[in-house]
PyMOL Python script that loads the backbone (N, CA, C, O; Angstrom):
from pymol import cmd

cmd.read_pdbstr("""\
ATOM      1  N   MET A   1     -30.306 -34.707  50.203  1.00  0.00           N
ATOM      2  CA  MET A   1     -29.815 -33.954  51.334  1.00  0.00           C
ATOM      3  C   MET A   1     -28.529 -33.247  50.922  1.00  0.00           C
ATOM      4  O   MET A   1     -27.657 -33.841  50.287  1.00  0.00           O
ATOM      5  N   LYS A   2     -28.424 -31.999  51.283  1.00  0.00           N
ATOM      6  CA  LYS A   2     -27.284 -31.174  50.916  1.00  0.00           C
ATOM      7  C   LYS A   2     -26.422 -30.931  52.149  1.00  0.00           C
ATOM      8  O   LYS A   2     -26.933 -30.554  53.203  1.00  0.00           O
ATOM      9  N   TYR A   3     -25.113 -31.146  52.019  1.00  0.00           N
ATOM     10  CA  TYR A   3     -24.200 -30.974  53.147  1.00  0.00           C
ATOM     11  C   TYR A   3     -23.337 -29.727  53.035  1.00  0.00           C
ATOM     12  O   TYR A   3     -22.459 -29.516  53.872  1.00  0.00           O
ATOM     13  N   TRP A   4     -23.557 -28.909  52.040  1.00  0.00           N
ATOM     14  CA  TRP A   4     -22.751 -27.714  51.877  1.00  0.00           C
ATOM     15  C   TRP A   4     -23.671 -26.519  51.639  1.00  0.00           C
ATOM     16  O   TRP A   4     -24.840 -26.669  51.286  1.00  0.00           O
ATOM     17  N   ARG A   5     -23.126 -25.371  51.836  1.00  0.00           N
ATOM     18  CA  ARG A   5     -23.891 -24.156  51.626  1.00  0.00           C
ATOM     19  C   ARG A   5     -23.403 -23.467  50.363  1.00  0.00           C
ATOM     20  O   ARG A   5     -22.228 -23.560  50.007  1.00  0.00           O
ATOM     21  N   THR A   6     -24.289 -22.795  49.708  1.00  0.00           N
ATOM     22  CA  THR A   6     -23.920 -22.000  48.539  1.00  0.00           C
ATOM     23  C   THR A   6     -23.425 -20.650  49.032  1.00  0.00           C
ATOM     24  O   THR A   6     -24.105 -20.002  49.827  1.00  0.00           O
ATOM     25  N   PRO A   7     -22.256 -20.210  48.579  1.00  0.00           N
ATOM     26  CA  PRO A   7     -21.747 -18.904  49.022  1.00  0.00           C
ATOM     27  C   PRO A   7     -22.714 -17.780  48.653  1.00  0.00           C
ATOM     28  O   PRO A   7     -23.379 -17.829  47.618  1.00  0.00           O
ATOM     29  N   LEU A   8     -22.777 -16.784  49.503  1.00  0.00           N
ATOM     30  CA  LEU A   8     -23.679 -15.662  49.268  1.00  0.00           C
ATOM     31  C   LEU A   8     -23.262 -14.824  48.065  1.00  0.00           C
ATOM     32  O   LEU A   8     -24.101 -14.201  47.415  1.00  0.00           O
ATOM     33  N   ASP A   9     -21.971 -14.811  47.772  1.00  0.00           N
ATOM     34  CA  ASP A   9     -21.477 -14.011  46.650  1.00  0.00           C
ATOM     35  C   ASP A   9     -21.148 -14.863  45.425  1.00  0.00           C
ATOM     36  O   ASP A   9     -20.218 -14.549  44.683  1.00  0.00           O
ATOM     37  N   ILE A  10     -21.899 -15.928  45.213  1.00  0.00           N
ATOM     38  CA  ILE A  10     -21.607 -16.851  44.113  1.00  0.00           C
ATOM     39  C   ILE A  10     -21.689 -16.158  42.751  1.00  0.00           C
ATOM     40  O   ILE A  10     -20.969 -16.538  41.828  1.00  0.00           O
ATOM     41  N   ASP A  11     -22.550 -15.154  42.610  1.00  0.00           N
ATOM     42  CA  ASP A  11     -22.667 -14.466  41.328  1.00  0.00           C
ATOM     43  C   ASP A  11     -21.491 -13.527  41.060  1.00  0.00           C
ATOM     44  O   ASP A  11     -21.300 -13.091  39.925  1.00  0.00           O
ATOM     45  N   LYS A  12     -20.708 -13.212  42.082  1.00  0.00           N
ATOM     46  CA  LYS A  12     -19.550 -12.330  41.925  1.00  0.00           C
ATOM     47  C   LYS A  12     -18.262 -13.100  41.610  1.00  0.00           C
ATOM     48  O   LYS A  12     -17.269 -12.512  41.183  1.00  0.00           O
ATOM     49  N   ILE A  13     -18.288 -14.404  41.822  1.00  0.00           N
ATOM     50  CA  ILE A  13     -17.099 -15.229  41.620  1.00  0.00           C
ATOM     51  C   ILE A  13     -16.951 -15.541  40.136  1.00  0.00           C
ATOM     52  O   ILE A  13     -17.873 -16.054  39.501  1.00  0.00           O
ATOM     53  N   LYS A  14     -15.792 -15.229  39.600  1.00  0.00           N
ATOM     54  CA  LYS A  14     -15.518 -15.500  38.193  1.00  0.00           C
ATOM     55  C   LYS A  14     -14.750 -16.819  38.086  1.00  0.00           C
ATOM     56  O   LYS A  14     -13.690 -16.977  38.691  1.00  0.00           O
ATOM     57  N   ILE A  15     -15.281 -17.743  37.329  1.00  0.00           N
ATOM     58  CA  ILE A  15     -14.629 -19.040  37.141  1.00  0.00           C
ATOM     59  C   ILE A  15     -13.465 -18.845  36.174  1.00  0.00           C
ATOM     60  O   ILE A  15     -13.659 -18.348  35.065  1.00  0.00           O
ATOM     61  N   PRO A  16     -12.250 -19.234  36.588  1.00  0.00           N
ATOM     62  CA  PRO A  16     -11.104 -19.053  35.687  1.00  0.00           C
ATOM     63  C   PRO A  16     -11.224 -19.965  34.463  1.00  0.00           C
ATOM     64  O   PRO A  16     -11.699 -21.096  34.564  1.00  0.00           O
ATOM     65  N   ARG A  17     -10.801 -19.473  33.347  1.00  0.00           N
ATOM     66  CA  ARG A  17     -10.814 -20.255  32.110  1.00  0.00           C
ATOM     67  C   ARG A  17      -9.395 -20.357  31.591  1.00  0.00           C
ATOM     68  O   ARG A  17      -8.574 -19.464  31.804  1.00  0.00           O
ATOM     69  N   GLY A  18      -9.116 -21.453  30.908  1.00  0.00           N
ATOM     70  CA  GLY A  18      -7.778 -21.666  30.386  1.00  0.00           C
ATOM     71  C   GLY A  18      -7.797 -22.108  28.938  1.00  0.00           C
ATOM     72  O   GLY A  18      -8.816 -22.552  28.409  1.00  0.00           O
ATOM     73  N   GLU A  19      -6.651 -21.974  28.324  1.00  0.00           N
ATOM     74  CA  GLU A  19      -6.465 -22.458  26.955  1.00  0.00           C
ATOM     75  C   GLU A  19      -5.405 -23.544  27.006  1.00  0.00           C
ATOM     76  O   GLU A  19      -4.276 -23.306  27.433  1.00  0.00           O
ATOM     77  N   LEU A  20      -5.775 -24.722  26.573  1.00  0.00           N
ATOM     78  CA  LEU A  20      -4.935 -25.903  26.672  1.00  0.00           C
ATOM     79  C   LEU A  20      -4.005 -26.005  25.474  1.00  0.00           C
ATOM     80  O   LEU A  20      -4.422 -25.793  24.335  1.00  0.00           O
ATOM     81  N   HIS A  21      -2.738 -26.331  25.735  1.00  0.00           N
ATOM     82  CA  HIS A  21      -1.751 -26.533  24.669  1.00  0.00           C
ATOM     83  C   HIS A  21      -1.113 -27.908  24.868  1.00  0.00           C
ATOM     84  O   HIS A  21      -0.597 -28.215  25.943  1.00  0.00           O
ATOM     85  N   ILE A  22      -1.157 -28.718  23.831  1.00  0.00           N
ATOM     86  CA  ILE A  22      -0.625 -30.081  23.897  1.00  0.00           C
ATOM     87  C   ILE A  22       0.494 -30.212  22.871  1.00  0.00           C
ATOM     88  O   ILE A  22       0.301 -29.939  21.686  1.00  0.00           O
ATOM     89  N   ILE A  23       1.657 -30.629  23.337  1.00  0.00           N
ATOM     90  CA  ILE A  23       2.792 -30.889  22.438  1.00  0.00           C
ATOM     91  C   ILE A  23       2.759 -32.388  22.140  1.00  0.00           C
ATOM     92  O   ILE A  23       3.308 -33.195  22.891  1.00  0.00           O
ATOM     93  N   LYS A  24       2.114 -32.740  21.045  1.00  0.00           N
ATOM     94  CA  LYS A  24       1.818 -34.143  20.747  1.00  0.00           C
ATOM     95  C   LYS A  24       3.067 -35.001  20.575  1.00  0.00           C
ATOM     96  O   LYS A  24       3.069 -36.169  20.963  1.00  0.00           O
ATOM     97  N   GLU A  25       4.121 -34.442  20.005  1.00  0.00           N
ATOM     98  CA  GLU A  25       5.323 -35.232  19.759  1.00  0.00           C
ATOM     99  C   GLU A  25       6.097 -35.542  21.046  1.00  0.00           C
ATOM    100  O   GLU A  25       6.921 -36.457  21.064  1.00  0.00           O
ATOM    101  N   ARG A  26       5.847 -34.811  22.091  1.00  0.00           N
ATOM    102  CA  ARG A  26       6.536 -35.040  23.352  1.00  0.00           C
ATOM    103  C   ARG A  26       5.796 -36.067  24.225  1.00  0.00           C
ATOM    104  O   ARG A  26       6.386 -36.630  25.147  1.00  0.00           O
ATOM    105  N   CYS A  27       4.539 -36.307  23.945  1.00  0.00           N
ATOM    106  CA  CYS A  27       3.667 -37.156  24.776  1.00  0.00           C
ATOM    107  C   CYS A  27       4.008 -38.636  24.624  1.00  0.00           C
ATOM    108  O   CYS A  27       4.319 -39.105  23.530  1.00  0.00           O
ATOM    109  N   LYS A  28       3.944 -39.365  25.743  1.00  0.00           N
ATOM    110  CA  LYS A  28       4.139 -40.813  25.737  1.00  0.00           C
ATOM    111  C   LYS A  28       2.861 -41.579  26.034  1.00  0.00           C
ATOM    112  O   LYS A  28       2.893 -42.795  26.221  1.00  0.00           O
ATOM    113  N   GLY A  29       1.724 -40.866  26.080  1.00  0.00           N
ATOM    114  CA  GLY A  29       0.427 -41.526  26.213  1.00  0.00           C
ATOM    115  C   GLY A  29       0.163 -42.181  27.552  1.00  0.00           C
ATOM    116  O   GLY A  29      -0.534 -43.195  27.606  1.00  0.00           O
ATOM    117  N   CYS A  30       0.695 -41.638  28.634  1.00  0.00           N
ATOM    118  CA  CYS A  30       0.492 -42.255  29.953  1.00  0.00           C
ATOM    119  C   CYS A  30      -0.948 -42.110  30.441  1.00  0.00           C
ATOM    120  O   CYS A  30      -1.435 -42.962  31.184  1.00  0.00           O
ATOM    121  N   GLY A  31      -1.631 -41.044  30.035  1.00  0.00           N
ATOM    122  CA  GLY A  31      -3.027 -40.856  30.389  1.00  0.00           C
ATOM    123  C   GLY A  31      -3.274 -40.186  31.726  1.00  0.00           C
ATOM    124  O   GLY A  31      -4.426 -40.085  32.149  1.00  0.00           O
ATOM    125  N   PHE A  32      -2.236 -39.725  32.405  1.00  0.00           N
ATOM    126  CA  PHE A  32      -2.433 -39.049  33.693  1.00  0.00           C
ATOM    127  C   PHE A  32      -3.307 -37.809  33.535  1.00  0.00           C
ATOM    128  O   PHE A  32      -4.189 -37.561  34.357  1.00  0.00           O
ATOM    129  N   CYS A  33      -3.067 -37.037  32.490  1.00  0.00           N
ATOM    130  CA  CYS A  33      -3.838 -35.806  32.270  1.00  0.00           C
ATOM    131  C   CYS A  33      -5.318 -36.123  32.077  1.00  0.00           C
ATOM    132  O   CYS A  33      -6.183 -35.401  32.572  1.00  0.00           O
ATOM    133  N   VAL A  34      -5.602 -37.195  31.363  1.00  0.00           N
ATOM    134  CA  VAL A  34      -6.982 -37.594  31.105  1.00  0.00           C
ATOM    135  C   VAL A  34      -7.651 -38.070  32.395  1.00  0.00           C
ATOM    136  O   VAL A  34      -8.795 -37.714  32.679  1.00  0.00           O
ATOM    137  N   GLU A  35      -6.935 -38.865  33.160  1.00  0.00           N
ATOM    138  CA  GLU A  35      -7.503 -39.453  34.366  1.00  0.00           C
ATOM    139  C   GLU A  35      -7.778 -38.430  35.455  1.00  0.00           C
ATOM    140  O   GLU A  35      -8.779 -38.539  36.163  1.00  0.00           O
ATOM    141  N   TYR A  36      -6.912 -37.445  35.602  1.00  0.00           N
ATOM    142  CA  TYR A  36      -7.028 -36.523  36.727  1.00  0.00           C
ATOM    143  C   TYR A  36      -7.669 -35.181  36.381  1.00  0.00           C
ATOM    144  O   TYR A  36      -7.784 -34.329  37.261  1.00  0.00           O
ATOM    145  N   CYS A  37      -8.085 -34.962  35.154  1.00  0.00           N
ATOM    146  CA  CYS A  37      -8.751 -33.711  34.799  1.00  0.00           C
ATOM    147  C   CYS A  37     -10.113 -33.652  35.501  1.00  0.00           C
ATOM    148  O   CYS A  37     -10.962 -34.512  35.265  1.00  0.00           O
ATOM    149  N   PRO A  38     -10.334 -32.645  36.364  1.00  0.00           N
ATOM    150  CA  PRO A  38     -11.583 -32.605  37.120  1.00  0.00           C
ATOM    151  C   PRO A  38     -12.811 -32.314  36.264  1.00  0.00           C
ATOM    152  O   PRO A  38     -13.931 -32.600  36.686  1.00  0.00           O
ATOM    153  N   LYS A  39     -12.627 -31.760  35.090  1.00  0.00           N
ATOM    154  CA  LYS A  39     -13.749 -31.413  34.219  1.00  0.00           C
ATOM    155  C   LYS A  39     -13.918 -32.369  33.043  1.00  0.00           C
ATOM    156  O   LYS A  39     -14.855 -32.210  32.260  1.00  0.00           O
ATOM    157  N   GLY A  40     -13.041 -33.352  32.899  1.00  0.00           N
ATOM    158  CA  GLY A  40     -13.142 -34.300  31.796  1.00  0.00           C
ATOM    159  C   GLY A  40     -12.916 -33.661  30.434  1.00  0.00           C
ATOM    160  O   GLY A  40     -13.574 -34.009  29.453  1.00  0.00           O
ATOM    161  N   VAL A  41     -11.980 -32.722  30.386  1.00  0.00           N
ATOM    162  CA  VAL A  41     -11.706 -31.978  29.153  1.00  0.00           C
ATOM    163  C   VAL A  41     -10.937 -32.822  28.148  1.00  0.00           C
ATOM    164  O   VAL A  41     -11.077 -32.619  26.942  1.00  0.00           O
ATOM    165  N   LEU A  42     -10.133 -33.760  28.617  1.00  0.00           N
ATOM    166  CA  LEU A  42      -9.228 -34.498  27.738  1.00  0.00           C
ATOM    167  C   LEU A  42      -9.649 -35.952  27.537  1.00  0.00           C
ATOM    168  O   LEU A  42     -10.338 -36.539  28.371  1.00  0.00           O
ATOM    169  N   LYS A  43      -9.220 -36.510  26.420  1.00  0.00           N
ATOM    170  CA  LYS A  43      -9.300 -37.955  26.176  1.00  0.00           C
ATOM    171  C   LYS A  43      -8.122 -38.330  25.295  1.00  0.00           C
ATOM    172  O   LYS A  43      -7.584 -37.487  24.578  1.00  0.00           O
ATOM    173  N   LEU A  44      -7.726 -39.581  25.346  1.00  0.00           N
ATOM    174  CA  LEU A  44      -6.636 -40.045  24.487  1.00  0.00           C
ATOM    175  C   LEU A  44      -7.165 -40.187  23.062  1.00  0.00           C
ATOM    176  O   LEU A  44      -8.227 -40.767  22.837  1.00  0.00           O
ATOM    177  N   SER A  45      -6.423 -39.659  22.121  1.00  0.00           N
ATOM    178  CA  SER A  45      -6.871 -39.689  20.726  1.00  0.00           C
ATOM    179  C   SER A  45      -6.618 -41.057  20.099  1.00  0.00           C
ATOM    180  O   SER A  45      -5.897 -41.890  20.649  1.00  0.00           O
ATOM    181  N   ASP A  46      -7.217 -41.262  18.956  1.00  0.00           N
ATOM    182  CA  ASP A  46      -7.005 -42.498  18.201  1.00  0.00           C
ATOM    183  C   ASP A  46      -5.780 -42.400  17.303  1.00  0.00           C
ATOM    184  O   ASP A  46      -5.310 -43.406  16.771  1.00  0.00           O
ATOM    185  N   GLU A  47      -5.265 -41.181  17.135  1.00  0.00           N
ATOM    186  CA  GLU A  47      -4.095 -40.957  16.287  1.00  0.00           C
ATOM    187  C   GLU A  47      -2.814 -41.329  17.031  1.00  0.00           C
ATOM    188  O   GLU A  47      -2.787 -41.369  18.261  1.00  0.00           O
ATOM    189  N   PHE A  48      -1.775 -41.593  16.284  1.00  0.00           N
ATOM    190  CA  PHE A  48      -0.460 -41.878  16.839  1.00  0.00           C
ATOM    191  C   PHE A  48       0.464 -40.691  16.582  1.00  0.00           C
ATOM    192  O   PHE A  48       0.348 -40.020  15.557  1.00  0.00           O
ATOM    193  N   ASN A  49       1.389 -40.432  17.519  1.00  0.00           N
ATOM    194  CA  ASN A  49       2.435 -39.456  17.236  1.00  0.00           C
ATOM    195  C   ASN A  49       3.617 -40.196  16.618  1.00  0.00           C
ATOM    196  O   ASN A  49       3.509 -41.396  16.365  1.00  0.00           O
ATOM    197  N   SER A  50       4.726 -39.536  16.370  1.00  0.00           N
ATOM    198  CA  SER A  50       5.858 -40.176  15.709  1.00  0.00           C
ATOM    199  C   SER A  50       6.514 -41.268  16.549  1.00  0.00           C
ATOM    200  O   SER A  50       7.227 -42.118  16.016  1.00  0.00           O
ATOM    201  N   LYS A  51       6.274 -41.246  17.879  1.00  0.00           N
ATOM    202  CA  LYS A  51       6.826 -42.276  18.761  1.00  0.00           C
ATOM    203  C   LYS A  51       5.910 -43.497  18.864  1.00  0.00           C
ATOM    204  O   LYS A  51       6.294 -44.514  19.442  1.00  0.00           O
ATOM    205  N   GLY A  52       4.703 -43.399  18.307  1.00  0.00           N
ATOM    206  CA  GLY A  52       3.757 -44.509  18.347  1.00  0.00           C
ATOM    207  C   GLY A  52       2.812 -44.473  19.536  1.00  0.00           C
ATOM    208  O   GLY A  52       2.194 -45.491  19.850  1.00  0.00           O
ATOM    209  N   TYR A  53       2.679 -43.337  20.205  1.00  0.00           N
ATOM    210  CA  TYR A  53       1.792 -43.198  21.356  1.00  0.00           C
ATOM    211  C   TYR A  53       0.547 -42.407  20.977  1.00  0.00           C
ATOM    212  O   TYR A  53       0.531 -41.676  19.986  1.00  0.00           O
ATOM    213  N   HIS A  54      -0.497 -42.570  21.789  1.00  0.00           N
ATOM    214  CA  HIS A  54      -1.738 -41.814  21.606  1.00  0.00           C
ATOM    215  C   HIS A  54      -1.692 -40.563  22.475  1.00  0.00           C
ATOM    216  O   HIS A  54      -1.840 -40.668  23.693  1.00  0.00           O
ATOM    217  N   PRO A  55      -1.494 -39.386  21.895  1.00  0.00           N
ATOM    218  CA  PRO A  55      -1.506 -38.156  22.701  1.00  0.00           C
ATOM    219  C   PRO A  55      -2.939 -37.766  23.064  1.00  0.00           C
ATOM    220  O   PRO A  55      -3.883 -38.211  22.410  1.00  0.00           O
ATOM    221  N   PRO A  56      -3.113 -36.941  24.099  1.00  0.00           N
ATOM    222  CA  PRO A  56      -4.463 -36.511  24.463  1.00  0.00           C
ATOM    223  C   PRO A  56      -5.008 -35.472  23.487  1.00  0.00           C
ATOM    224  O   PRO A  56      -4.268 -34.825  22.746  1.00  0.00           O
ATOM    225  N   VAL A  57      -6.312 -35.343  23.519  1.00  0.00           N
ATOM    226  CA  VAL A  57      -7.021 -34.376  22.692  1.00  0.00           C
ATOM    227  C   VAL A  57      -8.064 -33.708  23.583  1.00  0.00           C
ATOM    228  O   VAL A  57      -8.686 -34.367  24.416  1.00  0.00           O
ATOM    229  N   ALA A  58      -8.253 -32.413  23.410  1.00  0.00           N
ATOM    230  CA  ALA A  58      -9.257 -31.689  24.196  1.00  0.00           C
ATOM    231  C   ALA A  58     -10.622 -31.891  23.546  1.00  0.00           C
ATOM    232  O   ALA A  58     -10.852 -31.442  22.423  1.00  0.00           O
ATOM    233  N   ILE A  59     -11.525 -32.564  24.252  1.00  0.00           N
ATOM    234  CA  ILE A  59     -12.863 -32.793  23.704  1.00  0.00           C
ATOM    235  C   ILE A  59     -13.852 -31.720  24.165  1.00  0.00           C
ATOM    236  O   ILE A  59     -14.867 -31.481  23.510  1.00  0.00           O
ATOM    237  N   LYS A  60     -13.552 -31.077  25.294  1.00  0.00           N
ATOM    238  CA  LYS A  60     -14.393 -29.990  25.803  1.00  0.00           C
ATOM    239  C   LYS A  60     -13.496 -28.824  26.231  1.00  0.00           C
ATOM    240  O   LYS A  60     -13.438 -28.515  27.421  1.00  0.00           O
ATOM    241  N   PRO A  61     -12.802 -28.174  25.309  1.00  0.00           N
ATOM    242  CA  PRO A  61     -11.831 -27.143  25.695  1.00  0.00           C
ATOM    243  C   PRO A  61     -12.446 -25.938  26.407  1.00  0.00           C
ATOM    244  O   PRO A  61     -11.763 -25.263  27.177  1.00  0.00           O
ATOM    245  N   ASP A  62     -13.722 -25.662  26.158  1.00  0.00           N
ATOM    246  CA  ASP A  62     -14.364 -24.511  26.804  1.00  0.00           C
ATOM    247  C   ASP A  62     -14.617 -24.726  28.290  1.00  0.00           C
ATOM    248  O   ASP A  62     -14.890 -23.770  29.015  1.00  0.00           O
ATOM    249  N   GLU A  63     -14.531 -25.973  28.752  1.00  0.00           N
ATOM    250  CA  GLU A  63     -14.779 -26.258  30.157  1.00  0.00           C
ATOM    251  C   GLU A  63     -13.509 -26.255  31.013  1.00  0.00           C
ATOM    252  O   GLU A  63     -13.583 -26.475  32.222  1.00  0.00           O
ATOM    253  N   CYS A  64     -12.360 -26.012  30.407  1.00  0.00           N
ATOM    254  CA  CYS A  64     -11.101 -25.966  31.152  1.00  0.00           C
ATOM    255  C   CYS A  64     -11.132 -24.814  32.155  1.00  0.00           C
ATOM    256  O   CYS A  64     -11.422 -23.675  31.790  1.00  0.00           O
ATOM    257  N   VAL A  65     -10.831 -25.114  33.423  1.00  0.00           N
ATOM    258  CA  VAL A  65     -10.852 -24.096  34.478  1.00  0.00           C
ATOM    259  C   VAL A  65      -9.451 -23.695  34.914  1.00  0.00           C
ATOM    260  O   VAL A  65      -9.281 -23.071  35.962  1.00  0.00           O
ATOM    261  N   ASN A  66      -8.455 -24.045  34.123  1.00  0.00           N
ATOM    262  CA  ASN A  66      -7.076 -23.619  34.378  1.00  0.00           C
ATOM    263  C   ASN A  66      -6.569 -24.073  35.752  1.00  0.00           C
ATOM    264  O   ASN A  66      -5.914 -23.308  36.460  1.00  0.00           O
ATOM    265  N   CYS A  67      -6.873 -25.310  36.118  1.00  0.00           N
ATOM    266  CA  CYS A  67      -6.421 -25.825  37.415  1.00  0.00           C
ATOM    267  C   CYS A  67      -4.966 -26.281  37.367  1.00  0.00           C
ATOM    268  O   CYS A  67      -4.332 -26.416  38.414  1.00  0.00           O
ATOM    269  N   ASP A  68      -4.428 -26.519  36.183  1.00  0.00           N
ATOM    270  CA  ASP A  68      -3.043 -26.924  35.950  1.00  0.00           C
ATOM    271  C   ASP A  68      -2.699 -28.326  36.448  1.00  0.00           C
ATOM    272  O   ASP A  68      -1.518 -28.660  36.545  1.00  0.00           O
ATOM    273  N   LEU A  69      -3.694 -29.154  36.764  1.00  0.00           N
ATOM    274  CA  LEU A  69      -3.395 -30.524  37.183  1.00  0.00           C
ATOM    275  C   LEU A  69      -2.721 -31.306  36.060  1.00  0.00           C
ATOM    276  O   LEU A  69      -1.785 -32.066  36.307  1.00  0.00           O
ATOM    277  N   CYS A  70      -3.190 -31.122  34.840  1.00  0.00           N
ATOM    278  CA  CYS A  70      -2.583 -31.844  33.715  1.00  0.00           C
ATOM    279  C   CYS A  70      -1.117 -31.460  33.572  1.00  0.00           C
ATOM    280  O   CYS A  70      -0.263 -32.312  33.322  1.00  0.00           O
ATOM    281  N   GLU A  71      -0.837 -30.191  33.730  1.00  0.00           N
ATOM    282  CA  GLU A  71       0.536 -29.688  33.604  1.00  0.00           C
ATOM    283  C   GLU A  71       1.423 -30.238  34.722  1.00  0.00           C
ATOM    284  O   GLU A  71       2.566 -30.624  34.477  1.00  0.00           O
ATOM    285  N   MET A  72       0.902 -30.272  35.938  1.00  0.00           N
ATOM    286  CA  MET A  72       1.696 -30.749  37.075  1.00  0.00           C
ATOM    287  C   MET A  72       1.946 -32.248  37.018  1.00  0.00           C
ATOM    288  O   MET A  72       2.997 -32.714  37.458  1.00  0.00           O
ATOM    289  N   LEU A  73       0.999 -33.007  36.485  1.00  0.00           N
ATOM    290  CA  LEU A  73       1.112 -34.456  36.485  1.00  0.00           C
ATOM    291  C   LEU A  73       1.841 -35.030  35.274  1.00  0.00           C
ATOM    292  O   LEU A  73       2.268 -36.184  35.308  1.00  0.00           O
ATOM    293  N   CYS A  74       1.990 -34.263  34.225  1.00  0.00           N
ATOM    294  CA  CYS A  74       2.608 -34.779  33.005  1.00  0.00           C
ATOM    295  C   CYS A  74       4.104 -35.018  33.220  1.00  0.00           C
ATOM    296  O   CYS A  74       4.848 -34.070  33.473  1.00  0.00           O
ATOM    297  N   PRO A  75       4.551 -36.272  33.124  1.00  0.00           N
ATOM    298  CA  PRO A  75       5.974 -36.557  33.328  1.00  0.00           C
ATOM    299  C   PRO A  75       6.857 -36.109  32.159  1.00  0.00           C
ATOM    300  O   PRO A  75       8.079 -36.047  32.295  1.00  0.00           O
ATOM    301  N   ASP A  76       6.248 -35.800  31.022  1.00  0.00           N
ATOM    302  CA  ASP A  76       7.009 -35.433  29.827  1.00  0.00           C
ATOM    303  C   ASP A  76       6.894 -33.957  29.470  1.00  0.00           C
ATOM    304  O   ASP A  76       7.418 -33.532  28.441  1.00  0.00           O
ATOM    305  N   PHE A  77       6.215 -33.166  30.304  1.00  0.00           N
ATOM    306  CA  PHE A  77       6.013 -31.730  30.054  1.00  0.00           C
ATOM    307  C   PHE A  77       5.408 -31.511  28.674  1.00  0.00           C
ATOM    308  O   PHE A  77       5.805 -30.596  27.952  1.00  0.00           O
ATOM    309  N   ALA A  78       4.448 -32.354  28.313  1.00  0.00           N
ATOM    310  CA  ALA A  78       3.844 -32.301  26.990  1.00  0.00           C
ATOM    311  C   ALA A  78       2.541 -31.512  26.957  1.00  0.00           C
ATOM    312  O   ALA A  78       1.938 -31.365  25.894  1.00  0.00           O
ATOM    313  N   ILE A  79       2.103 -31.007  28.092  1.00  0.00           N
ATOM    314  CA  ILE A  79       0.838 -30.284  28.139  1.00  0.00           C
ATOM    315  C   ILE A  79       0.971 -29.106  29.090  1.00  0.00           C
ATOM    316  O   ILE A  79       1.597 -29.213  30.145  1.00  0.00           O
ATOM    317  N   TYR A  80       0.383 -27.996  28.712  1.00  0.00           N
ATOM    318  CA  TYR A  80       0.367 -26.839  29.608  1.00  0.00           C
ATOM    319  C   TYR A  80      -0.884 -26.015  29.330  1.00  0.00           C
ATOM    320  O   TYR A  80      -1.517 -26.141  28.281  1.00  0.00           O
ATOM    321  N   CYS A  81      -1.214 -25.180  30.288  1.00  0.00           N
ATOM    322  CA  CYS A  81      -2.428 -24.399  30.213  1.00  0.00           C
ATOM    323  C   CYS A  81      -2.106 -22.935  30.472  1.00  0.00           C
ATOM    324  O   CYS A  81      -1.351 -22.609  31.388  1.00  0.00           O
ATOM    325  N   LEU A  82      -2.681 -22.059  29.665  1.00  0.00           N
ATOM    326  CA  LEU A  82      -2.531 -20.622  29.852  1.00  0.00           C
ATOM    327  C   LEU A  82      -3.880 -20.036  30.243  1.00  0.00           C
ATOM    328  O   LEU A  82      -4.924 -20.503  29.789  1.00  0.00           O
ATOM    329  N   ARG A  83      -3.851 -19.007  31.091  1.00  0.00           N
ATOM    330  CA  ARG A  83      -5.104 -18.344  31.441  1.00  0.00           C
ATOM    331  C   ARG A  83      -5.674 -17.686  30.195  1.00  0.00           C
ATOM    332  O   ARG A  83      -4.929 -17.118  29.396  1.00  0.00           O
ATOM    333  N   ALA A  84      -6.958 -17.758  30.027  1.00  0.00           N
ATOM    334  CA  ALA A  84      -7.608 -17.201  28.839  1.00  0.00           C
ATOM    335  C   ALA A  84      -7.377 -15.697  28.738  1.00  0.00           C
ATOM    336  O   ALA A  84      -7.252 -15.166  27.634  1.00  0.00           O
ATOM    337  N   GLU A  85      -7.317 -15.000  29.878  1.00  0.00           N
ATOM    338  CA  GLU A  85      -7.089 -13.554  29.852  1.00  0.00           C
ATOM    339  C   GLU A  85      -5.712 -13.226  29.280  1.00  0.00           C
ATOM    340  O   GLU A  85      -5.564 -12.259  28.533  1.00  0.00           O
ATOM    341  N   ASP A  86      -4.705 -14.030  29.629  1.00  0.00           N
ATOM    342  CA  ASP A  86      -3.348 -13.801  29.124  1.00  0.00           C
ATOM    343  C   ASP A  86      -3.271 -14.005  27.611  1.00  0.00           C
ATOM    344  O   ASP A  86      -2.571 -13.267  26.917  1.00  0.00           O
ATOM    345  N   VAL A  87      -3.981 -14.993  27.111  1.00  0.00           N
ATOM    346  CA  VAL A  87      -3.984 -15.267  25.674  1.00  0.00           C
ATOM    347  C   VAL A  87      -4.651 -14.117  24.937  1.00  0.00           C
ATOM    348  O   VAL A  87      -4.168 -13.694  23.887  1.00  0.00           O
ATOM    349  N   GLU A  88      -5.757 -13.604  25.471  1.00  0.00           N
ATOM    350  CA  GLU A  88      -6.455 -12.484  24.831  1.00  0.00           C
ATOM    351  C   GLU A  88      -5.583 -11.235  24.801  1.00  0.00           C
ATOM    352  O   GLU A  88      -5.611 -10.489  23.822  1.00  0.00           O
ATOM    353  N   LYS A  89      -4.802 -10.993  25.867  1.00  0.00           N
ATOM    354  CA  LYS A  89      -3.927  -9.823  25.917  1.00  0.00           C
ATOM    355  C   LYS A  89      -2.844  -9.902  24.854  1.00  0.00           C
ATOM    356  O   LYS A  89      -2.502  -8.890  24.242  1.00  0.00           O
ATOM    357  N   GLU A  90      -2.294 -11.108  24.627  1.00  0.00           N
ATOM    358  CA  GLU A  90      -1.246 -11.283  23.626  1.00  0.00           C
ATOM    359  C   GLU A  90      -1.785 -11.039  22.221  1.00  0.00           C
ATOM    360  O   GLU A  90      -1.094 -10.470  21.376  1.00  0.00           O
ATOM    361  N   VAL A  91      -3.004 -11.464  21.979  1.00  0.00           N
ATOM    362  CA  VAL A  91      -3.600 -11.318  20.654  1.00  0.00           C
ATOM    363  C   VAL A  91      -3.886  -9.847  20.364  1.00  0.00           C
ATOM    364  O   VAL A  91      -3.670  -9.386  19.243  1.00  0.00           O
ATOM    365  N   THR A  92      -4.367  -9.112  21.354  1.00  0.00           N
ATOM    366  CA  THR A  92      -4.704  -7.708  21.133  1.00  0.00           C
ATOM    367  C   THR A  92      -3.488  -6.804  21.115  1.00  0.00           C
ATOM    368  O   THR A  92      -3.566  -5.690  20.596  1.00  0.00           O
ATOM    369  N   SER A  93      -2.374  -7.243  21.662  1.00  0.00           N
ATOM    370  CA  SER A  93      -1.155  -6.405  21.704  1.00  0.00           C
ATOM    371  C   SER A  93      -0.460  -6.354  20.370  1.00  0.00           C
ATOM    372  O   SER A  93       0.573  -5.697  20.237  1.00  0.00           O
TER     373      SER A  93
END
""", "prot")
cmd.dss("prot")
cmd.show_as("cartoon", "prot")
cmd.util.cbc("prot")
cmd.orient("prot")
């Protein structure tokens, strides 16, 4: 049973894409970004940073929808996301 309707203009809606940037040396391995990512893009790596913590790693970077939850929840400002369009503009300029 379905409780929602599909929008009539679903084919016109462009899903935002993002490019994830992780500053591994700043991370303390709290895991908030991994836990709250709606698309499951991140996981904690097996590697250690210089502080002895496991920083996150993007396992499905193409599925990032640029929601910025990881950026908002990170207490150490160790992760941020840029819109894919902005990154492409910088490269072509």
